[in-house]
C-alpha positions in Angstrom: -15.5 -0.7 -0.1 -11.9 -1.7 0.5 -9.0 0.6 -0.4 -5.4 -0.3 -0.7 -2.2 0.8 -2.4 -2.0 -2.4 -4.4 -2.5 -2.4 -8.1 -6.1 -2.9 -9.3 -5.3 -6.2 -11.0 -4.0 -7.7 -7.8 -7.1 -6.4 -5.9 -9.4 -8.0 -8.5 -7.8 -11.4 -7.9 -7.8 -10.9 -4.1 -11.5 -10.1 -4.2 -12.3 -13.1 -6.3 -10.3 -15.4 -4.0 -12.2 -14.2 -0.9 -15.5 -13.9 -2.7 -15.9 -10.4 -1.5 -19.3 -8.8 -2.2 -18.1 -5.2 -2.0 -15.9 -3.1 -4.4 -12.1 -2.8 -3.9 -10.6 0.6 -4.8 -6.9 0.9 -5.8 -5.0 4.0 -4.6 -1.9 2.7 -6.5 -2.0 5.6 -9.0 -3.6 8.1 -6.6 -1.6 8.3 -3.4 -3.5 11.4 -2.4 -6.4 9.1 -1.4 -4.1 7.4 1.2 -2.7 10.8 2.3 -6.2 12.1 3.1 -6.4 9.7 6.1 -4.0 10.9 8.8 -1.6 8.3 9.9 -2.3 5.9 7.0 0.7 6.9 4.8 4.3 6.6 6.0 5.7 9.4 3.9 9.3 8.5 4.8 9.0 4.9 3.6 6.4 5.7 0.9 4.3 2.9 2.2 0.7 2.7 3.5 0.3 1.5 7.1 -2.4 -1.1 7.7 -5.6 0.8 8.5 -9.2 0.0 9.1 -11.6 2.9 8.5 -15.4 2.4 8.5 -17.4 5.3 7.0 -21.2 5.3 7.1 -23.5 6.2 4.3 -23.6 9.8 5.4 -19.8 10.0 5.2 -19.1 10.0 8.9 -16.1 8.0 10.1 -17.4 5.5 12.6 -14.3 3.5 13.3 -10.6 4.0 12.6 -7.5 2.0 13.7 -4.1 2.5 12.0 -1.0 0.3 12.3 -2.4 -2.8 14.0 -4.5 -5.8 13.1 -8.1 -5.8 14.1 -9.9 -9.0 14.9 -12.7 -9.8 12.5 -15.2 -10.0 15.4 -14.4 -6.3 16.3 -15.1 -5.3 12.7 -18.2 -7.3 12.5 -19.5 -5.5 15.7 -18.8 -2.1 14.1 -20.5 -3.1 10.8 -23.5 -4.6 12.6 -23.9 -1.3 14.5 -24.4 0.5 11.2 -27.4 -1.5 10.2 
């Protein structure tokens, strides 16, 4: 699933445009979701940093990068390793 601080309506359009096959969750009205992942929320600016967090089905964080872009190939490797 994807999570962002964008409003749910904009996430719905984003998901449709990219034809995503996984749910998108909005933390727009629940900033505590963002706060739970250390380094993701910039409290001073009240903005979320870009973050990639992959959590497996058992709830274990398998990958985390905050504040920088991650090449799609790197994410694909991480996700392939979960299968």
